[in-house]
C-alpha positions in Angstrom: -9.7 14.1 64.3 -10.2 17.3 66.3 -13.5 17.8 68.0 -15.8 20.5 66.9 -15.9 23.7 68.8 -18.3 23.5 71.8 -21.8 24.9 71.7 -22.5 26.5 75.1 -25.8 27.9 76.4 -25.1 30.2 79.4 -28.7 30.4 80.6 -31.8 28.5 79.5 -35.2 29.8 80.4 -38.2 27.5 79.8 -41.7 28.0 81.1 -44.3 25.2 81.3 -47.2 24.2 83.6 -45.4 21.0 84.7 -41.8 20.0 85.4 -41.8 17.0 83.0 -42.6 19.3 80.2 -39.6 21.6 81.1 -37.3 18.6 81.1 -38.7 17.4 77.8 -38.1 20.9 76.3 -34.5 21.0 77.6 -33.8 17.6 76.0 -35.3 18.5 72.7 -33.3 21.8 72.6 -30.0 20.0 73.5 -30.5 17.5 70.7 -31.4 20.3 68.3 -28.3 22.3 69.1 -26.1 19.2 68.6 -27.6 18.6 65.1 -28.2 22.1 63.9 -25.8 23.7 61.4 -24.6 26.7 63.4 -22.3 29.6 62.3 -19.7 28.4 64.9 -18.8 25.3 62.9 -15.8 27.1 61.3 -12.9 28.9 63.1 -14.9 31.9 64.0 -16.3 32.2 67.4 -19.9 33.5 67.6 -21.4 35.0 70.8 -25.2 35.5 70.8 -26.7 37.6 73.5 -30.3 36.3 73.3 -32.1 33.7 71.1 -35.8 33.2 71.2 -36.7 29.7 69.7 -40.4 30.1 70.2 -42.8 27.6 71.7 -41.5 24.0 71.9 -44.2 21.4 71.7 -43.7 18.1 73.5 -44.4 16.0 70.4 -42.1 18.0 68.2 -39.0 16.3 66.9 -35.5 17.6 67.6 -34.8 17.8 63.8 -37.7 20.2 63.3 -36.6 22.3 66.3 -33.0 22.4 64.9 -34.3 23.9 61.6 -36.1 26.6 63.6 -33.0 27.3 65.6 -31.0 27.6 62.4 -33.5 30.1 61.0 -33.6 32.2 64.2 -29.7 32.2 64.4 -29.5 33.5 60.8 -31.7 36.4 61.7 -29.5 37.3 64.6 -26.1 36.7 63.1 -26.8 38.8 60.1 -26.6 41.8 62.5 -23.4 40.7 64.1 -20.2 42.7 64.1 -16.6 41.9 65.0 -15.9 42.0 68.7 -13.5 44.9 68.4 -16.2 47.2 67.1 -17.4 49.9 69.5 -21.0 49.3 68.6 -20.7 45.6 69.5 -22.3 46.2 72.9 -25.5 47.3 71.2 -25.7 44.3 68.8 -27.5 41.0 69.4 -24.4 39.0 68.4 -20.7 39.5 67.8 -18.0 37.3 66.3 -14.3 36.7 66.6 -12.0 35.3 63.9 -11.0 32.4 66.0 -11.4 31.1 69.6 -8.1 32.7 70.6 -8.8 36.2 69.4 -11.0 37.4 72.3 -8.2 36.6 74.8 -5.7 38.6 72.7 -8.0 41.6 72.2 -9.1 41.8 75.8 -5.6 41.3 77.2 -4.3 44.1 74.9 -7.2 46.4 76.0 -6.6 45.8 79.7 -2.8 46.2 79.4 -3.5 49.6 77.8 -5.5 50.7 80.8 -9.0 50.1 79.4 -12.0 48.4 80.9 -14.2 45.7 79.5 -17.9 45.9 80.5 -19.5 44.7 77.2 -22.0 41.9 77.6 -20.1 39.5 75.4 -16.8 39.3 77.3 -18.1 37.0 80.1 -19.7 34.8 77.4 -16.6 34.6 75.1 -14.1 34.2 78.0 -15.0 32.0 80.9 -14.8 32.8 83.8 -14.2 36.5 83.1 -15.8 39.0 85.4 -15.6 42.8 84.6 -15.1 43.6 88.3 -11.8 41.6 88.2 -8.6 43.6 88.9 -6.3 44.2 86.0 -3.5 41.9 87.2 -5.9 39.1 87.9 -7.6 39.6 84.6 -4.3 39.4 82.6 -3.2 36.3 84.5 -6.6 34.7 83.8 -6.4 35.6 80.1 -2.8 34.2 79.8 -3.8 30.9 81.3 -7.1 30.8 79.5 -5.4 31.2 76.1 -3.7 27.8 76.7 -7.2 26.2 77.2 -8.1 26.7 73.6 -7.4 24.0 70.9 -4.0 25.5 70.1 -2.8 24.7 73.6 0.2 26.6 75.0 0.9 28.3 71.7 -2.0 30.5 72.5 -0.1 32.1 75.3 2.8 32.9 72.9 0.4 34.6 70.5 -1.0 36.6 73.4 2.5 37.7 74.3 3.2 38.6 70.7 0.1 40.8 70.6 1.1 42.7 73.7 4.6 43.1 72.5 3.5 44.6 69.2 1.2 46.9 71.1 4.1 48.0 73.4 2.2 46.9 76.5 3.8 43.7 77.7 5.0 45.0 81.0 1.7 44.9 82.8 1.5 41.1 82.1 5.0 40.4 83.1 4.5 42.3 86.3 1.8 39.7 87.3 4.2 36.8 87.2 5.7 35.3 90.4 8.6 32.8 90.6 6.1 30.0 91.0 4.4 31.1 87.8 7.7 30.8 86.0 8.2 27.2 87.1 4.6 26.3 86.2 4.8 27.9 82.7 8.1 26.1 81.9 6.4 22.8 82.8 3.3 23.7 80.8 5.4 24.2 77.7 7.7 21.2 78.4 10.7 23.6 78.7 11.7 22.4 82.2 14.0 19.8 80.6 17.8 19.8 80.5 19.4 21.4 77.4 19.9 18.7 74.7 23.4 18.1 73.4 23.2 15.3 70.9 20.2 14.2 68.8 19.4 10.5 68.6 21.5 8.5 66.2 24.4 11.0 66.0 28.0 10.0 66.5 29.0 11.0 70.0 32.2 12.5 68.7 30.3 14.9 66.4 28.2 17.4 68.2 25.3 19.2 66.4 26.0 22.8 65.4 22.8 24.6 66.2 22.1 27.9 64.4 23.8 30.9 65.9 21.7 33.0 68.3 20.4 36.1 66.5 21.9 39.5 67.4 18.5 40.6 68.8 15.2 39.1 69.6 11.8 40.8 69.3 11.1 42.2 72.8 14.8 42.0 73.7 14.7 45.3 75.6 11.8 44.1 77.8 13.5 40.8 78.4 16.8 42.4 79.5 14.9 44.9 81.7 12.9 42.2 83.5 15.9 39.8 83.7 17.8 42.5 85.5 15.1 42.3 88.2 14.3 38.6 88.1 17.8 37.2 87.5 19.2 35.1 84.7 18.4 31.8 86.5 14.9 32.8 87.3 12.3 30.5 85.7 10.4 33.6 84.5 13.4 34.8 82.6 14.0 31.5 80.9 10.3 31.1 80.0 10.1 34.6 78.5 13.4 34.1 76.6 12.2 30.8 75.3 8.9 32.3 74.2 10.5 35.2 72.5 12.9 32.9 70.8 10.0 30.7 69.5 8.2 33.8 68.2 11.3 34.9 66.4 11.8 31.5 64.7 11.2 31.1 61.0 9.2 27.9 61.9 7.8 28.0 65.4 7.1 24.3 65.4 10.8 23.7 65.4 11.3 24.7 68.9 8.0 23.5 70.3 8.9 20.0 69.1 12.5 20.2 70.3 12.4 21.7 73.9 15.9 20.5 74.7 17.4 22.3 71.7 15.4 25.4 72.5 16.6 25.6 76.1 20.2 25.0 74.9 19.8 28.1 72.6 18.2 30.1 75.3 21.0 29.3 77.8 23.6 30.3 75.2 21.8 33.5 74.4 21.4 34.5 78.1 25.0 33.8 78.9 26.1 36.0 76.0 24.1 38.9 77.5 25.0 38.4 81.1 26.7 41.7 81.2 23.6 43.5 79.9 21.3 42.0 82.5 23.8 42.2 85.4 25.1 39.2 87.1 24.6 40.7 90.5 20.9 41.0 89.9 20.9 37.3 88.9 21.8 36.1 92.3 19.7 38.5 94.4 16.2 39.9 94.5 12.9 39.0 96.1 9.4 39.0 94.5 9.0 42.6 95.7 12.2 43.6 93.8 11.2 42.0 90.6 9.4 45.1 89.3 10.4 48.1 87.3 10.7 51.1 89.5 8.1 53.0 87.4 5.3 50.5 87.8 3.2 49.8 90.8 3.2 46.2 91.9 0.0 44.4 90.8 -2.0 42.1 93.0 -0.3 38.9 94.0 -1.5 35.5 92.6 -1.8 32.4 94.6 -1.1 29.1 92.6 -2.5 25.9 94.1 -1.7 22.5 92.8 -5.0 22.0 91.1 -5.2 25.2 89.1 -4.7 29.0 88.8 -6.7 31.1 91.2 -6.3 34.9 91.0 -7.1 36.5 94.3 -7.0 40.0 95.8 -4.5 39.8 98.6 -1.6 41.6 100.2 2.0 40.8 99.4 2.5 39.2 102.8 -0.4 36.7 102.1 1.1 35.7 98.7 4.5 35.2 100.3 3.1 33.0 103.0 1.2 31.0 100.5 4.4 30.5 98.4 6.4 29.5 101.5 3.7 27.0 102.5 3.8 25.4 99.1 7.5 24.9 99.3 7.4 23.5 102.8 4.8 21.0 101.7 6.8 20.0 98.7 4.0 20.8 96.3 4.5 22.4 92.9 1.9 24.5 91.0 0.5 23.5 87.7 -1.3 25.2 84.8 -4.5 23.5 83.8 -7.2 25.7 82.2 -8.1 28.6 84.4 -10.6 28.2 87.2 -13.2 30.6 88.4 -11.6 33.9 89.7 -12.2 35.5 93.0 -12.7 39.2 93.0 -13.1 41.9 95.6 -16.6 42.6 96.8 -18.3 45.7 95.3 -17.4 48.8 97.1 -14.3 47.3 98.6 -11.3 47.7 96.3 -8.1 46.0 97.3 -4.9 47.8 98.1 -3.4 46.5 94.9 -6.2 48.1 92.9 -5.3 51.5 94.3 -1.6 51.0 93.4 -2.6 50.0 89.9 -4.6 53.2 89.5 -1.4 55.2 90.2 0.7 53.4 87.6 0.8 55.3 84.3 -0.7 53.4 81.4 -1.4 54.1 77.7 -5.0 54.7 77.0 -6.8 53.2 74.1 -7.7 55.5 71.2 -10.7 57.7 71.7 -13.9 56.6 70.1 -13.2 52.9 70.0 -13.4 50.3 72.8 -10.7 48.1 71.2 -8.1 48.3 68.5 -9.1 47.0 65.0 -8.7 43.2 64.6 -5.1 42.2 64.1 -5.9 40.0 61.0 -6.6 42.2 58.0 -8.9 41.2 55.2 -12.6 41.2 54.4 -15.3 40.8 57.0 -16.0 37.3 55.8 -12.3 36.5 55.6 -12.6 34.0 52.8 -10.4 34.1 49.7 -10.5 32.0 46.5 -7.6 29.7 46.0 -6.7 27.3 43.2 -4.8 25.0 45.6 -7.3 24.4 48.4 -6.5 20.7 48.3 -2.9 21.3 49.4 -3.9 20.8 53.0 -5.2 17.4 52.2 -1.5 16.4 52.4 -1.6 17.0 56.1 -3.6 13.8 56.5 -1.2 12.0 54.2 1.8 13.2 56.3 0.0 12.1 59.4 -0.4 8.6 57.9 3.3 8.6 57.1 4.2 9.5 60.7 5.7 12.9 59.7 5.1 14.5 63.2 6.7 11.6 65.2 9.6 11.6 62.7 10.3 15.2 63.3 10.1 14.8 67.1 12.5 11.8 66.8 15.0 13.7 64.6 15.1 17.3 66.0 18.3 17.9 63.9 16.1 18.2 60.9 13.9 20.6 62.8 17.0 22.8 63.4 17.2 23.2 59.6 13.4 23.9 59.3 12.8 20.9 57.2 9.0 21.3 57.1 9.4 24.6 55.4 11.7 23.1 52.8 9.4 20.2 52.1 6.4 22.6 51.5 8.6 24.7 49.1 9.8 21.6 47.4 6.3 20.4 46.8 5.2 23.8 45.5 8.1 24.0 43.1 7.5 20.4 41.8 3.8 21.2 41.1 4.7 24.7 39.7 2.2 26.4 41.9 1.6 30.1 41.6 3.3 31.7 44.7 0.7 34.6 44.6 -2.2 32.3 45.4 -3.9 33.4 48.7 -3.3 29.9 50.3 0.4 30.0 49.6 0.7 33.6 50.7 -1.0 32.9 54.0 0.6 29.5 54.9 4.0 29.3 53.2 6.7 30.1 55.8 9.9 31.8 54.6 12.9 29.6 54.2 15.7 29.9 56.8 19.0 31.4 56.0 21.6 29.2 54.3 23.8 29.5 57.4 21.3 27.5 59.3 21.8 24.5 57.0 25.5 24.1 57.5 25.1 21.0 59.6 22.8 19.1 57.2 25.8 18.0 55.0 26.4 14.8 57.0 23.1 14.5 58.7 21.6 11.0 59.0 18.2 10.4 57.4 16.2 7.4 58.6 12.6 7.1 57.3 9.7 6.3 59.7 8.9 2.6 60.3 5.4 3.3 58.9 6.9 3.5 55.4 7.7 -0.2 55.3 4.1 -1.3 55.3 2.6 1.6 53.3 5.0 2.9 50.6 7.9 0.5 50.2 7.9 -1.6 47.0 10.0 -4.4 45.6 11.8 -7.3 47.2 14.6 -6.7 49.6 16.7 -3.5 49.9 19.3 -1.8 47.8 22.5 -0.2 49.3 24.4 2.4 47.4 27.4 4.7 47.9 26.6 8.3 48.2 28.7 11.4 47.3 32.0 11.9 45.4 34.0 9.9 47.9 31.5 7.1 48.4 31.9 7.1 52.2 28.2 7.7 52.8 25.7 4.8 52.5 22.3 5.2 50.9 19.6 2.6 51.5 16.6 2.4 49.2 13.7 0.0 48.9 13.5 -2.8 46.4 12.4 -0.5 43.6 15.6 1.4 43.9 13.7 4.8 44.0 12.5 5.4 47.6 15.3 6.5 49.9 15.0 5.0 53.4 18.2 5.9 55.2 21.7 7.5 54.9 24.6 7.2 57.3 28.3 7.2 57.9 30.2 4.1 58.9 28.0 1.4 60.5 24.3 1.6 60.0 22.3 3.0 62.9 20.5 0.3 64.9 17.1 1.6 64.0 17.6 0.9 60.3 17.7 -3.0 60.4 15.0 -2.9 63.1 12.6 -1.0 60.8 13.5 -2.3 57.4 15.2 -5.6 57.8 18.7 -6.8 57.2 20.9 -4.3 55.4 23.0 -5.6 52.4 26.7 -5.8 53.2 28.2 -4.3 50.0 26.9 -1.3 48.1 26.1 -2.2 44.5 26.0 1.3 42.9 27.4 4.8 43.4 25.3 7.9 43.5 27.8 10.7 43.0 25.4 13.6 42.6 24.2 13.8 46.2 27.2 15.0 48.1 26.6 18.6 49.0 24.5 19.7 52.0 21.8 21.2 49.7 21.7 17.9 47.8 21.3 16.0 51.1 18.4 18.2 51.9 17.0 17.6 48.5 17.3 13.8 49.0 15.1 14.0 52.1 12.6 16.2 50.3 12.5 13.8 47.3 12.0 10.8 49.6 9.1 12.4 51.4 7.5 13.6 48.1 7.7 10.1 46.6 6.3 8.6 49.8 3.4 11.1 49.6 2.8 10.2 45.9 2.8 6.5 46.6 0.5 6.8 49.5 -2.0 8.8 47.4 -1.9 6.3 44.6 -2.0 3.2 46.8 -4.9 4.3 49.0 -6.9 6.8 46.8 -5.7 6.3 43.2 -4.9 10.0 43.0 -2.0 11.9 41.7 -0.2 14.6 43.7 -1.3 17.4 41.3 -4.9 16.4 41.1 -5.0 16.2 44.9 -3.6 19.7 45.4 -5.0 21.6 42.6 -8.6 21.9 43.7 -10.5 25.2 43.8 -12.0 26.4 47.0 -11.9 29.1 49.6 -9.5 29.7 52.5 -10.0 31.6 55.7 -6.8 31.8 57.7 -5.8 33.4 61.0 -2.4 33.0 62.8 -3.7 29.8 64.5 -6.6 28.5 62.5 -7.2 27.6 58.8 -10.7 26.8 57.4 -10.9 25.3 53.8 -14.3 25.5 52.0 -15.2 23.3 49.0 -18.4 23.4 47.0 -20.3 20.3 47.9 -20.9 19.6 44.2 -17.2 19.1 43.8 -17.0 16.4 46.4 -14.6 13.7 45.3 -15.4 10.2 46.4 -11.7 9.2 46.2 -10.8 11.9 48.7 -13.7 11.0 51.0 -13.0 7.2 50.9 -9.3 7.8 51.8 -10.2 10.1 54.7 -8.2 13.0 53.3 -10.9 15.5 54.2 -11.1 14.5 57.8 -10.3 17.5 60.1 -6.7 17.2 61.2 -7.4 19.6 64.0 -4.3 21.0 65.8 -1.2 20.0 63.9 1.8 20.7 66.2 4.5 21.0 63.5 2.2 23.0 61.3 1.1 25.3 64.2 -2.5 25.5 63.0 -5.9 24.1 63.6 -7.1 22.9 60.2 -10.8 22.2 59.4 -12.4 21.3 56.1 -15.9 22.3 55.1 -18.3 21.5 52.2 -20.7 24.3 51.5 -24.0 24.0 49.6 -24.2 27.6 48.6 -24.3 28.1 44.8 -20.9 29.1 43.6 -20.1 30.8 40.3 -17.6 28.8 38.3 -15.8 32.1 37.4 -15.3 32.9 41.1 -13.1 29.8 41.6 -9.9 30.0 39.5 -8.3 27.0 38.0 -11.4 24.7 37.7 -11.0 21.1 36.8 -12.2 19.2 33.8 -15.1 16.9 34.7 -15.0 13.2 34.1 -18.1 12.1 32.4 -20.5 10.2 34.6 -18.9 10.6 38.0 -18.7 14.4 38.6 -15.2 14.0 40.1 -12.4 16.5 39.2 -9.8 15.0 37.0 -6.1 15.7 37.3 -3.9 17.4 34.7 -3.7 15.3 31.5 0.1 15.9 31.3 3.0 16.2 33.7 5.3 14.0 35.7 3.5 14.6 39.0 -0.2 14.6 37.9 -2.6 12.4 36.1 -3.3 8.9 37.2 0.0 7.3 36.4 1.6 5.0 39.1 4.5 6.8 40.9 
C-alpha cells in the first residue's frame, strides 16, 4: 500500500506566554494535520501560502482543531488556481495536477529562458531557490523528479516535456560523464545486454522487435552523441530514455533493462555513421557541447548525493579526477540542498548562460498552459471505475514478478493484450473516459512474431490460490502435437506450455508432471492463439480469485460507476460512499496499490460523501434488497455470481 502524500508545514508561528504552551500547540496542530481531510489526499498537489488557524486552547482536542483546519483550508483553496496561471503569485493557494507536474512546468520554463520568482516554487519543489543558476536548477529538477512516488520514471516524463517544447538542449548541456554513469545506475540500465530470457532453449535466441526507423528526439540524440561519443554513458542513458518514451508500453523496458540495453546498442551501432565514429573515441567534457550554446555551470557529484555548485570548469575537472583516483562512484538519491552564488556576485558561468540564445516564453503568461487537458477539476464520469480493482487482484496473483521473470512476454507487450482481452470479454464501451485515458494501443503484429513458440509458466502463487481439482492434466498442443500444455485438475486453467522436456520450474511449482498427454488441443497452434491462451489463463485466474476471496464476478467487479481523474503518472478513482461494497472492502480490493511499475501509474481509490445525482453516473447497478451493495449483471458468462 502506497503511503499518502506528505503534509508539510514550512514555517509554524505560535505565540504564547510560556514555552510549554507553545509545545502543546505544536503537538495539537501536528495531530490535527494528520487526521484532517485535506485537499492533497488525491493526486493533486496543493500549495498554501498562509493559513491562520486561530487561537489554540491548551484543553482543545486535536479532533476539534482538525475540523477548524479543514474549514479554513476550504476558504483558502476555493481561491486557488493552477500553478501555470500568471495570477497564481497573487493567490493564497495554487495546485498542480500531480506531484510531478511542478518539476516539469518549472524545468520547461527555465529551459525556455524564463525566471521563477513566484512564492509557491520553493514550497512545491524543495530545495528550490530562485537565485539558483539555470544549469543548477535544471539538474536539481531532473534529480528531484526521481524523488516523487513515480521514481526514475519522473525524469523520463520531464525529458519528454522538454522534448515536446523543443528545449531539451539546456538540460543535456548540464550533464557530465559522471552524471551519465549515475543515471544509468539509477534506472538499472548499467547491466549487460541480455541475450536469452530464462527458460528458453539456448539454441533458440529471442527475436526482439526491430528498432524503429526513428525515435522521438532522434536529432537531438545524434547531435549530442556526436559530441559525447557512442560509448559515453550519457549517450546510452539518453538513447534508453528516448526508446522507453517511444515504446507502446513503457513498463516493458523498465522491467527488462537487459533487453532495453540490447536494443539501444543495436540502434546506436546502426547509426554509427550518423554520429561519427571519430567523435565516439575522442572528446573531453569541454568538447561535449554544441558550438552554438555556452557551457553551463559544472556540477560536482559526491557519493552521498547531487550537489549543484557554481564553479569553474577547472574545479569540476579536479573534483572528477579526485573521485576517480579515490575509486568512488557518484549516486543519485533525492536532491540535496543546492548551493548558489551570493547576491551581487554572479558566477562566470551565469555570464556565459546569458549570452546563449534561448527561446522566450509567450508574452503575458509566466508558464505554458498545463500539459494535461480537461476541466479544472479533472474528474470524468466512468461506468467502469471498478476496472482498476483488478490491479490488486493481479498483485495477489504475482503478475508483476511474473513479468519480470519472463521478459519475453514483455517484448510482446503482454499487459496491453491482457487489458484489451478483458475489455473485449466484458464488452466494455471503448469510448468510456477510463478506457480512453488508460488503455494503451496494441503493438504491431510484427512485434509478436516470436510468441509462436514462447513458453508460458504460471506463477507459483496460483497453486495455493486458483488451482482446482486433484493432480494435473497434460495435453498435446497444436496441429502437430509437439507442444505440451499443462492444466490444473479441473482441466480448465492453463499452467504451462513448453517444447520437449518440461522446464525445471514447472515441477518445482506445481508438482510431478504426468508422463503421457491424455488429450490433444488442436486449436491453439498459431502465435495469436498462443497469446490468447495466456490471456485466457490470466483471465480465469482473476475470475477464480474474485470468486474465492470476494464471491464476486468479473463483470460486477469492473462495472461500477464512479469518477476518474488521470494524469500521465497518477490515477485517482472516486466512488460515492453510499455505493461502498462490503465484499470489495473485505477482500482489500480498494486498498491503494500506489506505484505499479508495469502499469506505470500511481493509483489511489477514494470514497466521497458529496451527494451524487444518479443520472450523473452512467450505468448504475441494480440494488440488492437489504444490503445496499451493487449486484452484477443478471446474465452473461462473465458476470453474476456463478462459480468460474
